KOLPAFI-747434 format. One record per residue (C-alpha): residue number from 1; residue in three letters; chain; x, y, z. Coordinates in Angstrom, 2 decimals. Each point is the difference from the previous one (the first is absolute). Layout:
N
{pt NUM, "ala", "A", {X, Y, Z}}
...
This chain:
364
{pt 1, "unk", "A", {5.21, 8.92, -12.47}}
{pt 2, "unk", "A", {3.30, 1.81, -0.46}}
{pt 3, "unk", "A", {1.69, 1.16, 3.18}}
{pt 4, "unk", "A", {3.42, 1.59, 0.05}}
{pt 5, "unk", "A", {2.21, -1.40, 2.71}}
{pt 6, "unk", "A", {3.39, 1.75, 0.20}}
{pt 7, "unk", "A", {3.08, -2.17, -0.13}}
{pt 8, "unk", "A", {1.42, -0.76, 3.42}}
{pt 9, "unk", "A", {3.47, 1.34, 0.81}}
{pt 10, "unk", "A", {2.76, -2.61, -0.21}}
{pt 11, "unk", "A", {0.54, 0.20, 3.76}}
{pt 12, "unk", "A", {-3.30, -1.84, 0.43}}
{pt 13, "unk", "A", {0.05, -2.40, -2.94}}
{pt 14, "unk", "A", {3.55, -1.17, 0.74}}
{pt 15, "unk", "A", {-0.33, -0.14, 3.79}}
{pt 16, "unk", "A", {0.41, -3.33, 1.74}}
{pt 17, "unk", "A", {-2.93, -1.40, 2.01}}
{pt 18, "unk", "A", {1.70, 0.71, 3.33}}
{pt 19, "unk", "A", {0.59, 3.62, -0.96}}
{pt 20, "unk", "A", {-3.62, 0.45, -1.14}}
{pt 21, "unk", "A", {-1.22, -1.54, 3.23}}
{pt 22, "unk", "A", {2.08, 2.44, 2.05}}
{pt 23, "unk", "A", {-1.20, 3.00, -2.03}}
{pt 24, "unk", "A", {-3.68, -0.96, 0.23}}
{pt 25, "unk", "A", {0.27, -0.67, 3.72}}
{pt 26, "unk", "A", {1.68, 3.35, 0.61}}
{pt 27, "unk", "A", {-2.60, 1.86, -2.07}}
{pt 28, "unk", "A", {-2.86, -1.68, 1.87}}
{pt 29, "unk", "A", {1.53, 0.96, 3.32}}
{pt 30, "unk", "A", {0.52, 3.60, -1.13}}
{pt 31, "unk", "A", {-3.57, 0.35, -1.26}}
{pt 32, "unk", "A", {-1.56, -1.59, 3.08}}
{pt 33, "unk", "A", {-3.76, 0.17, 0.45}}
{pt 34, "unk", "A", {-0.53, 2.25, -3.01}}
{pt 35, "unk", "A", {0.78, -2.99, -2.26}}
{pt 36, "unk", "A", {-2.32, -2.91, -0.73}}
{pt 37, "unk", "A", {1.11, -2.76, -2.38}}
{pt 38, "unk", "A", {-2.77, -2.19, -1.39}}
{pt 39, "unk", "A", {0.70, -3.35, -1.68}}
{pt 40, "unk", "A", {-2.43, -1.94, -2.15}}
{pt 41, "unk", "A", {-0.11, -3.79, 0.44}}
{pt 42, "unk", "A", {1.44, -0.51, -3.50}}
{pt 43, "unk", "A", {3.13, 2.01, 0.76}}
{pt 44, "unk", "A", {3.40, -1.67, 0.04}}
{pt 45, "unk", "A", {1.48, -0.97, 3.38}}
{pt 46, "unk", "A", {2.88, 2.47, -0.13}}
{pt 47, "unk", "A", {-2.57, 2.81, -0.06}}
{pt 48, "unk", "A", {-2.83, -1.42, 2.13}}
{pt 49, "unk", "A", {2.37, -0.32, 2.95}}
{pt 50, "unk", "A", {0.10, 3.80, 0.23}}
{pt 51, "unk", "A", {-3.79, 0.40, 0.01}}
{pt 52, "unk", "A", {-1.71, 1.39, 3.09}}
{pt 53, "unk", "A", {-3.17, -1.73, -1.22}}
{pt 54, "unk", "A", {-0.71, -2.62, -2.62}}
{pt 55, "unk", "A", {-3.32, -0.77, -1.61}}
{pt 56, "unk", "A", {-2.11, 0.25, -3.14}}
{pt 57, "unk", "A", {-0.41, 3.31, -1.80}}
{pt 58, "unk", "A", {-3.17, 1.21, 1.72}}
{pt 59, "unk", "A", {0.99, -1.00, 3.52}}
{pt 60, "unk", "A", {3.34, 1.75, -0.40}}
{pt 61, "unk", "A", {-1.67, 3.18, -1.27}}
{pt 62, "unk", "A", {-2.35, -0.01, 2.98}}
{pt 63, "unk", "A", {2.91, -0.66, 2.36}}
{pt 64, "unk", "A", {1.74, 3.08, -1.37}}
{pt 65, "unk", "A", {-3.15, 2.10, 0.39}}
{pt 66, "unk", "A", {-0.34, -1.12, 3.63}}
{pt 67, "unk", "A", {3.62, 0.90, 0.79}}
{pt 68, "unk", "A", {-0.21, 3.79, 0.08}}
{pt 69, "unk", "A", {3.39, 0.40, 1.66}}
{pt 70, "unk", "A", {1.82, -1.18, -3.13}}
{pt 71, "unk", "A", {0.49, 2.78, -2.54}}
{pt 72, "unk", "A", {2.06, -1.98, -2.53}}
{pt 73, "unk", "A", {-1.52, -3.28, -1.18}}
{pt 74, "unk", "A", {2.23, -2.14, -2.19}}
{pt 75, "unk", "A", {-2.21, -2.54, -1.75}}
{pt 76, "unk", "A", {1.89, -3.08, -1.13}}
{pt 77, "unk", "A", {-2.62, -1.19, -2.44}}
{pt 78, "unk", "A", {-1.23, 1.28, -3.36}}
{pt 79, "unk", "A", {-1.38, 3.26, -1.35}}
{pt 80, "unk", "A", {-3.74, -0.50, 0.57}}
{pt 81, "unk", "A", {0.69, -0.98, 3.62}}
{pt 82, "unk", "A", {1.92, 3.22, 0.63}}
{pt 83, "unk", "A", {-2.84, 1.95, -1.63}}
{pt 84, "unk", "A", {-2.53, -1.61, 2.33}}
{pt 85, "unk", "A", {2.17, 0.88, 2.97}}
{pt 86, "unk", "A", {0.17, 3.62, -1.16}}
{pt 87, "unk", "A", {-3.79, 0.10, -0.41}}
{pt 88, "unk", "A", {-0.59, -1.31, 3.53}}
{pt 89, "unk", "A", {2.72, 1.84, 1.92}}
{pt 90, "unk", "A", {-0.09, 3.53, 1.37}}
{pt 91, "unk", "A", {1.41, 3.15, -1.59}}
{pt 92, "unk", "A", {3.07, 0.01, 2.24}}
{pt 93, "unk", "A", {1.02, -3.47, -1.21}}
{pt 94, "unk", "A", {2.05, -0.72, -3.12}}
{pt 95, "unk", "A", {0.02, -3.32, -1.84}}
{pt 96, "unk", "A", {3.18, -1.11, -1.75}}
{pt 97, "unk", "A", {0.50, -2.88, -2.45}}
{pt 98, "unk", "A", {3.67, -1.06, -0.09}}
{pt 99, "unk", "A", {-0.11, -0.83, -3.74}}
{pt 100, "unk", "A", {-2.51, 1.73, -2.28}}
{pt 101, "unk", "A", {0.23, -2.92, -2.42}}
{pt 102, "unk", "A", {-1.68, -2.25, 2.57}}
{pt 103, "unk", "A", {-3.38, -0.01, -1.67}}
{pt 104, "unk", "A", {-2.68, -2.67, -0.29}}
{pt 105, "unk", "A", {-0.73, -1.60, -3.35}}
{pt 106, "unk", "A", {-3.58, -0.73, 1.02}}
{pt 107, "unk", "A", {-0.69, 3.55, 1.14}}
{pt 108, "unk", "A", {1.50, 1.33, -3.23}}
{pt 109, "unk", "A", {-2.40, -2.13, -2.06}}
{pt 110, "unk", "A", {-2.81, 2.46, 0.76}}
{pt 111, "unk", "A", {0.78, 3.65, -0.65}}
{pt 112, "unk", "A", {-2.43, 2.86, 0.46}}
{pt 113, "unk", "A", {-0.46, 0.75, -3.71}}
{pt 114, "unk", "A", {-1.01, -3.60, -0.68}}
{pt 115, "unk", "A", {-2.38, -0.07, 2.94}}
{pt 116, "unk", "A", {-1.66, 3.24, -1.01}}
{pt 117, "unk", "A", {-0.40, -1.29, -3.56}}
{pt 118, "unk", "A", {-1.56, -3.19, 1.37}}
{pt 119, "unk", "A", {-2.47, 2.01, 2.05}}
{pt 120, "unk", "A", {-1.00, 2.17, -2.96}}
{pt 121, "unk", "A", {-0.56, -3.11, -2.11}}
{pt 122, "unk", "A", {-2.21, -1.53, 2.69}}
{pt 123, "unk", "A", {-1.99, 3.21, 0.37}}
{pt 124, "unk", "A", {-0.81, -0.10, -3.71}}
{pt 125, "unk", "A", {-1.76, -3.37, 0.17}}
{pt 126, "unk", "A", {-1.24, -0.52, 3.57}}
{pt 127, "unk", "A", {-1.17, 1.86, 3.09}}
{pt 128, "unk", "A", {3.40, 0.83, 1.44}}
{pt 129, "unk", "A", {-1.60, 1.15, 3.25}}
{pt 130, "unk", "A", {-0.70, -3.70, 0.65}}
{pt 131, "unk", "A", {3.63, -0.96, -0.67}}
{pt 132, "unk", "A", {2.23, -0.02, 3.09}}
{pt 133, "unk", "A", {3.78, 0.25, -0.50}}
{pt 134, "unk", "A", {2.13, -1.97, 2.46}}
{pt 135, "unk", "A", {3.77, 0.07, 0.03}}
{pt 136, "unk", "A", {2.43, -2.31, 1.70}}
{pt 137, "unk", "A", {2.45, 1.60, 2.42}}
{pt 138, "unk", "A", {2.70, -0.80, -2.58}}
{pt 139, "unk", "A", {-0.83, 3.01, -2.14}}
{pt 140, "unk", "A", {1.19, 3.55, -0.41}}
{pt 141, "unk", "A", {-1.35, 2.88, 2.06}}
{pt 142, "unk", "A", {-1.55, 1.37, -3.21}}
{pt 143, "unk", "A", {-2.09, -3.17, -0.44}}
{pt 144, "unk", "A", {-1.01, 0.01, 3.66}}
{pt 145, "unk", "A", {-1.08, 3.62, -0.42}}
{pt 146, "unk", "A", {-2.00, -0.81, -3.14}}
{pt 147, "unk", "A", {-1.80, -2.77, 1.86}}
{pt 148, "unk", "A", {-0.70, 2.27, 2.96}}
{pt 149, "unk", "A", {-1.39, 2.76, -2.19}}
{pt 150, "unk", "A", {-2.27, -2.43, -1.87}}
{pt 151, "unk", "A", {-1.62, -1.61, 3.03}}
{pt 152, "unk", "A", {2.28, -3.00, 0.42}}
{pt 153, "unk", "A", {2.48, -1.29, 2.54}}
{pt 154, "unk", "A", {3.40, -1.61, 0.46}}
{pt 155, "unk", "A", {0.35, -3.63, 1.09}}
{pt 156, "unk", "A", {2.81, -2.22, 1.23}}
{pt 157, "unk", "A", {0.46, -3.70, -0.69}}
{pt 158, "unk", "A", {-1.45, -0.76, 3.43}}
{pt 159, "unk", "A", {-3.18, 2.10, -0.24}}
{pt 160, "unk", "A", {-0.78, -0.16, -3.73}}
{pt 161, "unk", "A", {-3.18, -2.01, 0.54}}
{pt 162, "unk", "A", {-1.34, 2.46, 2.58}}
{pt 163, "unk", "A", {0.67, 2.93, -2.30}}
{pt 164, "unk", "A", {-1.51, -1.70, -3.06}}
{pt 165, "unk", "A", {-3.10, -0.96, 1.99}}
{pt 166, "unk", "A", {-0.32, 3.66, 0.95}}
{pt 167, "unk", "A", {0.46, 1.10, -3.61}}
{pt 168, "unk", "A", {-2.70, -2.32, -1.34}}
{pt 169, "unk", "A", {-2.33, 1.26, 2.69}}
{pt 170, "unk", "A", {0.35, 3.43, -1.56}}
{pt 171, "unk", "A", {0.08, -0.86, -3.70}}
{pt 172, "unk", "A", {-0.50, -2.68, -2.62}}
{pt 173, "unk", "A", {3.53, -0.31, -1.30}}
{pt 174, "unk", "A", {3.58, 0.27, 1.24}}
{pt 175, "unk", "A", {3.11, 1.07, -1.89}}
{pt 176, "unk", "A", {2.96, -1.51, 1.85}}
{pt 177, "unk", "A", {3.51, 1.47, -0.38}}
{pt 178, "unk", "A", {2.74, -1.07, -0.59}}
{pt 179, "unk", "A", {0.35, -3.70, 0.89}}
{pt 180, "unk", "A", {-2.30, -2.30, -1.94}}
{pt 181, "unk", "A", {0.89, -3.01, 2.16}}
{pt 182, "unk", "A", {-0.98, 1.48, 3.37}}
{pt 183, "unk", "A", {-3.23, 1.24, -1.57}}
{pt 184, "unk", "A", {-0.79, -3.34, -1.62}}
{pt 185, "unk", "A", {0.88, -2.09, 3.04}}
{pt 186, "unk", "A", {-2.10, 2.20, 2.26}}
{pt 187, "unk", "A", {-2.97, -0.07, -2.39}}
{pt 188, "unk", "A", {0.10, -3.81, -0.04}}
{pt 189, "unk", "A", {0.23, 0.00, 3.79}}
{pt 190, "unk", "A", {-3.16, 2.13, 0.08}}
{pt 191, "unk", "A", {-1.87, -2.61, -2.02}}
{pt 192, "unk", "A", {0.21, 1.56, -3.46}}
{pt 193, "unk", "A", {0.99, -2.02, -3.06}}
{pt 194, "unk", "A", {2.18, 0.62, -3.04}}
{pt 195, "unk", "A", {-2.88, 1.36, -2.16}}
{pt 196, "unk", "A", {-0.43, 2.80, 2.56}}
{pt 197, "unk", "A", {3.53, 1.25, -0.70}}
{pt 198, "unk", "A", {1.70, 1.65, -2.97}}
{pt 199, "unk", "A", {3.64, 0.96, -0.46}}
{pt 200, "unk", "A", {0.52, 3.66, -0.93}}
{pt 201, "unk", "A", {3.10, 0.47, -2.15}}
{pt 202, "unk", "A", {0.86, 3.73, -0.03}}
{pt 203, "unk", "A", {1.96, -0.40, -3.24}}
{pt 204, "unk", "A", {-3.21, -0.56, -1.96}}
{pt 205, "unk", "A", {-3.08, 2.06, -0.66}}
{pt 206, "unk", "A", {-2.66, -0.71, 2.63}}
{pt 207, "unk", "A", {2.52, -2.26, 1.68}}
{pt 208, "unk", "A", {-0.22, -2.52, -2.86}}
{pt 209, "unk", "A", {-3.66, -0.65, 0.84}}
{pt 210, "unk", "A", {-3.30, 0.68, -1.72}}
{pt 211, "unk", "A", {-2.97, 1.85, 1.47}}
{pt 212, "unk", "A", {-1.73, -3.22, 1.06}}
{pt 213, "unk", "A", {3.09, -1.19, 1.90}}
{pt 214, "unk", "A", {0.09, 3.22, 1.98}}
{pt 215, "unk", "A", {-3.72, 0.07, 0.75}}
{pt 216, "unk", "A", {-0.28, -3.66, 0.97}}
{pt 217, "unk", "A", {3.03, -0.16, 2.29}}
{pt 218, "unk", "A", {0.09, 0.69, 3.71}}
{pt 219, "unk", "A", {3.79, 0.25, 0.22}}
{pt 220, "unk", "A", {2.23, 1.77, -2.49}}
{pt 221, "unk", "A", {3.50, -1.13, 0.93}}
{pt 222, "unk", "A", {2.88, 2.21, -1.11}}
{pt 223, "unk", "A", {2.68, -1.92, -1.92}}
{pt 224, "unk", "A", {2.78, 0.31, 2.58}}
{pt 225, "unk", "A", {1.97, -2.45, 2.09}}
{pt 226, "unk", "A", {2.93, -0.47, 2.37}}
{pt 227, "unk", "A", {3.03, -1.22, -1.93}}
{pt 228, "unk", "A", {1.07, -2.16, 2.96}}
{pt 229, "unk", "A", {-3.32, -1.58, 0.97}}
{pt 230, "unk", "A", {-1.03, -0.69, -3.58}}
{pt 231, "unk", "A", {3.03, -2.31, -0.37}}
{pt 232, "unk", "A", {-1.55, -2.68, 2.19}}
{pt 233, "unk", "A", {-1.78, -2.76, -1.91}}
{pt 234, "unk", "A", {-2.07, -3.14, 0.69}}
{pt 235, "unk", "A", {3.08, -2.01, -0.97}}
{pt 236, "unk", "A", {1.88, 1.56, 2.94}}
{pt 237, "unk", "A", {-2.75, -1.13, 2.37}}
{pt 238, "unk", "A", {-0.03, -3.50, -1.52}}
{pt 239, "unk", "A", {3.78, -0.34, 0.33}}
{pt 240, "unk", "A", {-0.08, 1.09, 3.64}}
{pt 241, "unk", "A", {-2.80, -2.43, 0.87}}
{pt 242, "unk", "A", {1.82, -2.85, -1.76}}
{pt 243, "unk", "A", {3.12, 0.60, 2.10}}
{pt 244, "unk", "A", {-1.78, 0.91, 3.25}}
{pt 245, "unk", "A", {-3.38, -1.83, 0.09}}
{pt 246, "unk", "A", {-0.69, 1.21, 3.54}}
{pt 247, "unk", "A", {1.10, 3.56, -0.75}}
{pt 248, "unk", "A", {-2.23, 3.06, 0.04}}
{pt 249, "unk", "A", {-0.31, 2.46, -2.89}}
{pt 250, "unk", "A", {-0.53, 3.68, 0.84}}
{pt 251, "unk", "A", {-0.34, 2.60, -2.75}}
{pt 252, "unk", "A", {-0.54, 3.72, -0.33}}
{pt 253, "unk", "A", {-3.25, 1.11, -1.73}}
{pt 254, "unk", "A", {2.04, 1.79, -2.66}}
{pt 255, "unk", "A", {0.71, -3.44, -1.49}}
{pt 256, "unk", "A", {-2.18, -1.29, -2.82}}
{pt 257, "unk", "A", {-3.34, -1.63, 0.76}}
{pt 258, "unk", "A", {1.33, -3.32, -1.34}}
{pt 259, "unk", "A", {2.56, 0.01, 2.82}}
{pt 260, "unk", "A", {-2.36, 1.32, 2.66}}
{pt 261, "unk", "A", {-2.48, -2.87, -0.44}}
{pt 262, "unk", "A", {2.81, -2.50, 0.67}}
{pt 263, "unk", "A", {1.23, 1.67, 3.18}}
{pt 264, "unk", "A", {-0.79, -0.96, 3.57}}
{pt 265, "unk", "A", {-0.03, 3.62, 1.14}}
{pt 266, "unk", "A", {-0.15, 3.35, -1.81}}
{pt 267, "unk", "A", {0.90, 3.23, 1.74}}
{pt 268, "unk", "A", {1.87, 3.29, 0.17}}
{pt 269, "unk", "A", {3.64, 0.33, 0.99}}
{pt 270, "unk", "A", {-1.04, 0.58, 3.61}}
{pt 271, "unk", "A", {-2.25, -3.07, -0.01}}
{pt 272, "unk", "A", {2.75, -2.14, -1.54}}
{pt 273, "unk", "A", {2.34, 1.08, 2.79}}
{pt 274, "unk", "A", {-2.63, -0.85, 2.61}}
{pt 275, "unk", "A", {-0.61, -3.45, -1.50}}
{pt 276, "unk", "A", {3.70, -0.85, -0.13}}
{pt 277, "unk", "A", {0.43, 1.27, 3.59}}
{pt 278, "unk", "A", {-2.87, -2.25, 1.13}}
{pt 279, "unk", "A", {1.21, -3.12, -1.81}}
{pt 280, "unk", "A", {1.39, -2.64, 2.30}}
{pt 281, "unk", "A", {3.56, -1.34, 0.09}}
{pt 282, "unk", "A", {0.69, -2.30, -2.94}}
{pt 283, "unk", "A", {-2.56, 1.70, -2.24}}
{pt 284, "unk", "A", {0.83, 0.22, -3.71}}
{pt 285, "unk", "A", {-1.45, 3.04, -1.73}}
{pt 286, "unk", "A", {0.21, 0.99, -3.67}}
{pt 287, "unk", "A", {-0.62, 3.71, -0.46}}
{pt 288, "unk", "A", {-0.84, 2.05, -3.07}}
{pt 289, "unk", "A", {1.29, 3.50, 0.70}}
{pt 290, "unk", "A", {3.21, 2.03, -0.20}}
{pt 291, "unk", "A", {3.20, -1.91, 0.74}}
{pt 292, "unk", "A", {1.57, 2.33, 2.59}}
{pt 293, "unk", "A", {-3.04, -0.34, 2.20}}
{pt 294, "unk", "A", {0.02, -3.79, -0.44}}
{pt 295, "unk", "A", {3.69, -0.29, 0.82}}
{pt 296, "unk", "A", {-0.46, 2.21, 3.07}}
{pt 297, "unk", "A", {-2.88, -2.17, 1.25}}
{pt 298, "unk", "A", {2.15, -3.10, -0.50}}
{pt 299, "unk", "A", {2.88, 1.56, 1.92}}
{pt 300, "unk", "A", {-2.24, 1.12, 2.86}}
{pt 301, "unk", "A", {-1.64, -3.44, 0.27}}
{pt 302, "unk", "A", {2.83, -2.54, -0.20}}
{pt 303, "unk", "A", {-2.21, -2.74, 1.47}}
{pt 304, "unk", "A", {-2.22, -0.08, -3.11}}
{pt 305, "unk", "A", {0.62, -0.09, -3.76}}
{pt 306, "unk", "A", {-1.12, 3.10, -1.88}}
{pt 307, "unk", "A", {0.56, -0.11, -3.76}}
{pt 308, "unk", "A", {-0.82, 2.05, -3.07}}
{pt 309, "unk", "A", {-2.32, -1.79, -2.40}}
{pt 310, "unk", "A", {2.05, 1.48, -2.85}}
{pt 311, "unk", "A", {3.44, -1.67, -0.07}}
{pt 312, "unk", "A", {1.43, 2.78, -2.19}}
{pt 313, "unk", "A", {-0.39, 2.46, 2.89}}
{pt 314, "unk", "A", {-1.03, 3.30, -1.57}}
{pt 315, "unk", "A", {0.35, 3.07, 2.27}}
{pt 316, "unk", "A", {-1.93, 3.23, -0.35}}
{pt 317, "unk", "A", {2.50, 1.70, -2.28}}
{pt 318, "unk", "A", {-1.18, 3.53, 0.76}}
{pt 319, "unk", "A", {0.01, -0.52, 3.78}}
{pt 320, "unk", "A", {3.48, -1.47, -0.44}}
{pt 321, "unk", "A", {1.28, 3.42, -1.10}}
{pt 322, "unk", "A", {-0.02, 1.17, 3.61}}
{pt 323, "unk", "A", {3.35, -0.97, 1.48}}
{pt 324, "unk", "A", {2.44, 1.10, 2.69}}
{pt 325, "unk", "A", {1.92, 2.45, -2.25}}
{pt 326, "unk", "A", {-3.22, 1.90, -0.79}}
{pt 327, "unk", "A", {-1.10, -0.14, 3.63}}
{pt 328, "unk", "A", {3.34, 1.35, 1.24}}
{pt 329, "unk", "A", {-0.06, 2.72, -2.66}}
{pt 330, "unk", "A", {-3.40, 1.41, 0.94}}
{pt 331, "unk", "A", {0.57, -0.32, 3.76}}
{pt 332, "unk", "A", {3.33, 1.83, -0.06}}
{pt 333, "unk", "A", {-1.61, 2.73, -2.08}}
{pt 334, "unk", "A", {-2.62, 0.44, 2.73}}
{pt 335, "unk", "A", {2.77, 0.30, 2.57}}
{pt 336, "unk", "A", {1.49, 2.78, -2.15}}
{pt 337, "unk", "A", {-3.36, 1.76, -0.24}}
{pt 338, "unk", "A", {-0.80, -1.06, -3.58}}
{pt 339, "unk", "A", {-3.16, -1.84, -0.99}}
{pt 340, "unk", "A", {0.45, -2.35, -2.95}}
{pt 341, "unk", "A", {-2.72, -1.86, -1.91}}
{pt 342, "unk", "A", {-2.91, 1.50, 1.90}}
{pt 343, "unk", "A", {-3.33, -1.39, -1.21}}
{pt 344, "unk", "A", {-2.69, 2.69, -0.06}}
{pt 345, "unk", "A", {-3.62, -0.41, -1.05}}
{pt 346, "unk", "A", {-1.71, 3.27, -0.99}}
{pt 347, "unk", "A", {-2.74, 1.25, 2.32}}
{pt 348, "unk", "A", {-3.01, -0.70, -2.24}}
{pt 349, "unk", "A", {1.14, -3.52, -0.87}}
{pt 350, "unk", "A", {0.78, -0.71, 3.65}}
{pt 351, "unk", "A", {-3.43, 1.24, 1.11}}
{pt 352, "unk", "A", {-1.94, -2.31, -2.35}}
{pt 353, "unk", "A", {2.36, -2.92, 0.66}}
{pt 354, "unk", "A", {-0.70, 0.42, 3.72}}
{pt 355, "unk", "A", {-3.73, -0.12, -0.77}}
{pt 356, "unk", "A", {0.44, -3.36, -1.73}}
{pt 357, "unk", "A", {2.16, -1.32, 2.83}}
{pt 358, "unk", "A", {-2.40, 1.25, 2.66}}
{pt 359, "unk", "A", {-2.92, -1.78, -1.67}}
{pt 360, "unk", "A", {1.96, -3.22, 0.34}}
{pt 361, "unk", "A", {0.81, 0.72, 3.65}}
{pt 362, "unk", "A", {-3.64, 0.78, 0.75}}
{pt 363, "unk", "A", {-0.87, -3.54, -1.11}}
{pt 364, "unk", "A", {2.36, -1.61, 2.50}}
């Protein structure tokens, strides 16, 4: 998805770290309680240190919605996260993304035109009223709204099984957007097998499937993935176990099923943090998730060894676009009374997206 981020003035791009720190600190003090800075776990340290709250995308959006005093919410994450925050916050609150180019490759793998075409194709060959659309939190507001309008719900990596159980209590088939791996891993966890699943490739007519594939499947998994989590392989797990036989392997459910079956534990970013926190001194843990989060866990737990399973250390390149120059730029604009990079979801889209989110919350 193309987003037009204006070029930063040279005073920000050429500023030294100490100068940026002073400018950000002064802007935060000037803005006071009206400002709320949110930092996703995958954010770089130089930015996360300024966050008033850190967490995963959904928890941060809810934190913003619960903090009615803050009128200006600067979301140090990616575009879909800022959209979710705008959907959940009140009318007097504004959500700002420091760099509009901070998107999400997974979320961008399912656009509304493709999803609508998929739905029309399904309606032509099956009873679409018995098909329940479910979208992962890592999707655009437009996809969340589509799901809400068509009887489905949003899920997170921690409640995907609960939501899919709910969906299959209402229909015969699920279309799962946009991460195939979370959908597949959850379906296996629920006791389904590979023949119950089909991969829907939006580049091909009928997703590259035939009528029988569609009718016989229980899960139609959208061909999308996280560019970071898909990097982890069984070879990474084998190499870690060879070097650390007593080590523990923890992976995110956005990794492939071949990796998940080899792991000791599989869980969301919040669960991974909890497991590392609970590990005893001397523990050795190999983790399959974004490197900034892994490095931060290692720094915060010096009495245990926390390593990335991928030795090449691939960061989330879109999250990495948020940096101190962009943060200083948007904060100083707020001090001057200018709102830059506000993320706004139109009223109809926001209404249906809230429906999909509320269905998920009602299942909690």
